[in-house]
N, C-alpha and C positions, 0 to 999 in steps of 0.2 A: 279729241279737243280740236276746235275750229279756230281758224284764224283767217285775217283778210289780207290782201296784197293787191298792189295796184299792177296791170298788166297793160303793155302797149299791145295792142289788138292788130295794128297794121301801121305802117308808116305814115306819118302826118304830124299834125298839131295837136294841140291839148285834147282836142275831141276824140282821139283815138285811146286815150287813157279809161280803163275800165276796171273797177273795183271788184275783186272776185272772194268769195268765202269759200273756204276749202279745208281739208282736214290739215293741220299744222305739220309742218315735217319733222320727222325723228331724227337726231344724229346718229350717223353711222360711225365706224371705226375711226379715232383720230379725231372727231367732230365735236364741237359744243353747239348747242342750241342757244341762241340768245333773244331774249325778249327785247325787243326793240323799244327804248324809249324816244329815241330821236335819229333820223336820217338825213344826211347831207343832200343838197340839191344844187347842181351845177349844171354849167352850159354843156358839158359832156353829155349829160342825160337828155338835152335839147337834141344835140347832134345825132345821138343813138336813136332816138325816137322818130327823128325826121328820115333817118336811113341815109344821111350825107355821108358818112364815113364808112369805106369798104369793110373794116374789120368789125363793124357794130353787129350784135347779135339780131338774129333773124326773129320777127314776131311770131307767135306771143312770146315776151319776156318781161320781166320786173326791172324797171330802172333803179338807179340807186347804187352810187359808188362806193358810200361808207355808212357805218351804222354804229351807234353808241346804246347800249343797255346794260342787260343784267343777264349773266349765264342761269339758265334755269334748268338745263337739263345736259347730260354728256353721254358720248358714245364709248365704246371699249377702248382702253388703251390711254383715257384721259384722267388725270388726276382728279379725284373727287373733290378736292379742296377749291377746285375751278368754279364750283356751283355758289351762285350767290356773289360772284365777284361782278364789279360794275366794270365794263370792259368797252373798247373801241376797235374797229378793225377796218381795213381798207379791202373792199371786193373787186378783185380784177374784172369780173364778169358780170357785175351789177347784182341786182336783188335786194337791195336795202329798202325799198319800199313796201315794207311788209311788216307784219306783228311779229313774226318769228323768223329767224335765219338761222341756217346750219352752216357753221364756220369752221373751217381747220382750227384747232385749237392753239397750234403753233402761230397762227397768224393774229390772235387777240393779245392786246396791250392793256395793261390795268390804267383805269382813269384815275388821276390824283384825287385825293380828297379835297373838296371845297370847289372842284369843276362840275357844274351841272350838265344834265344831257345835252340840253339844248345849246349851250354855249361851246360845248366840245364840239358837236356835230357842225355848228357854224365857223370852226376853225379848221378841224382837223385837214381835211383834203387840201384847201388852199395853201396851208402853212407848209404842210408836207411835201407838197410840190414844188413851192417856192424855195423850200430849204435845200431840197435835193438839187434842184437846179443850180443854185447858188454855189452850194458846196460840194456835191459831188461831181456835177458837170464839168461846171467851171473851175471850180476851186479857187473861188475870189480870195482877193488878199487886201489888205488895208489900203487904203488911198485910191484904190482903183475907180472907174467910171463905169456906169452901167446905164444903158437906155430901157425903159420899161414901158411897152404900150399896154393901153387900156390900164394905166395906173390907179384908176378910180375902181376898178373891178375887183373881185375876189381875190384872184391870183396875184393881180398887180399892186394890190394893196400890201398883199403879204410880203411881196418881192420888195418893196419900197421900205417897209418896217424892218424886215430882216436885214437889208443891204444897211439900213442906219446903224443897226447893232454891229454890224461887221466892220464899221469904219468906211463905207463907200460912199461916194457922191453918186446920185440918181438924179436922171432927166426922165420925167414921166409924161407920156401923151395922155392927153384926155379931151373931151368935150368943153366947150366955153364956160359951160356951167358948172364945171367940176374943178375948174382951176385952182380954187382956195383950198379944195379938198385936198388935192395932190399935193401942195404946198403945205399943209398942216400935217401930212404924214411924213414929210422930212424930203421930198423930191423936190428939184426945179421943173415947176410944170411946163409943157409945150402945148400950145393950144393947136390941134390938128386941123380944126376946123378953119381957122384963121390963117394958116401960115404952112409951111413946108417943113416938116420935122427934121428932115436931112440936113436942109441949110441952117435951122435951128441949132441941131448937135454940133455942127461944124462951127457955127458962130461961137457957141460956149465953149467947145473943147479944142478946136484948132485941129488936132490930128484925128479926132474919133474918141469913141469909147471902147473900152475893153471888153465888153460884152452887151448883147443885145437880145431881149426875151420878146418874143413875138408870137401871139396866137391867133393873128388874123388871116394869114394864109395868101395865096395867090402870088400876085406879083410884089406884094408888100415884104415877103422874105426878102426879097432882092434887095429893096430899099434899105432895110433894116441891116443886111450885110454891107451894103457900101456905107452904114454908119458907123462901121468898126475902123480902129486904127490897125495899123501892122500888128499881128498876134493876136487880134480880137476874135472873140467866139460868137456865133449866131446861135440861139438856141431857141428853134420853134418848139411849140408844145399845143399847137391847136389850130383849128382850121375855120374860123368863125365866118370867113365868108363862102364856105360850104353851103350856108343856109341863106337865102335871101327871100324877103317877104314871105317866111315861113315854108320855102318851097327848097329841097336839096339840089345840090348840085354836084353829083359826084365827080365830074370832070375835073372842077375846082380842086376838090380836096386830093384826087390821084396826081395832077398837076402839082399842087403844093408839096406833096410827100418827094416827088421826083425831084423838084427842084432844089430841095435841102440836101438830097442825096448828091445830085451833080455839085451843087457848091461845095460840099464836104470833099470832092475828089480835084476840084480845080486847084492847079499847082500855083498857090498863092500863100501869102504869110497870115491868111485868116482862115478859120475853120468853121464848121456848123454841125448841128445835131438836131436830130428830132426826138425830142425827150417824151418817154412814156414810162409811167412808173413800173410798168411790167417789164419793160426791155432793160431796165436797170436792175430790178430786182433780180433777173436771171444772171447778170454780170457780177452782182454783188449782193448776194442772198442775206448776209447779215445787216446790210443798210436798212432795210424796211424796219426792224424792231430798234435799231439805234436812232434812226431819225424821227420816227414816229414818237418814240419815248422822249428826246430832245424837246419837240414841239409841245408835247403835253405838259412837261416840266416847266417850259416857257410860260404856258398858258396857265398853269397852277400859280407861277410867280407874280402873276399879272404884268408880265412884261410887254404884252401887246393884247389889244382888245380884238374879238373876233369880227366885229362890224362898228 
């Protein structure tokens, strides 16, 4: 049986993507093959494709960090009742832009009834990442204040919506044209194009925020760190500045990772973490299934929209 997949043939822009037709993969021991109905698209795919981040796979590779679909075949050691299930999964190494993907069966999480594949793919990665950063990394408490950069983006929107559910006060940076959108999601908008977000945070809070979530990178991490009150936590989770005008800057990416590590060892009352789902998974192996199930249940209950 043949299938199609999208391949990054070399580092670069969208022009390096190529559709290839080849034999569909067969599941190995402990694996299930998923017929992909929808795959999530994220900025992480852009960073990987451009070659901006040091740990990105080397071309040729297939991007896509999550898939939603139906199990159509299983390998040895997998329960036969898995066949036909609607499932979703996060793929640590990518590979989701394909018609069929073989995934360890233990990574598959059932999709609740009433949640269609496209809606699931539009929400799963962003809300999973946001949920883990809020509840696993920071451990937020009712009444705390947080700063969310890119609050009108995918993960930013998820952070603001989940923060509202957790009883937090949010301040969200966004461009001038997206201020109303950020306010509608429940955050106090900060227009970074017309003012200094650090000054605005201090004006609103006095002592600073309990947590800041930053995927921009570079010196922006330091400014977010300075927005924290005593005991606050910076969570870095991306390096958007590692790509400028479509061109990668690995030095910016490396410096961004290093700055978070250095901030984490500075003897102050504040702390910092560079979050990745993979690193948290290694420390808390049960978190993946628990948190993804929570996000799917919230989606099924209509507690938040994916867009």
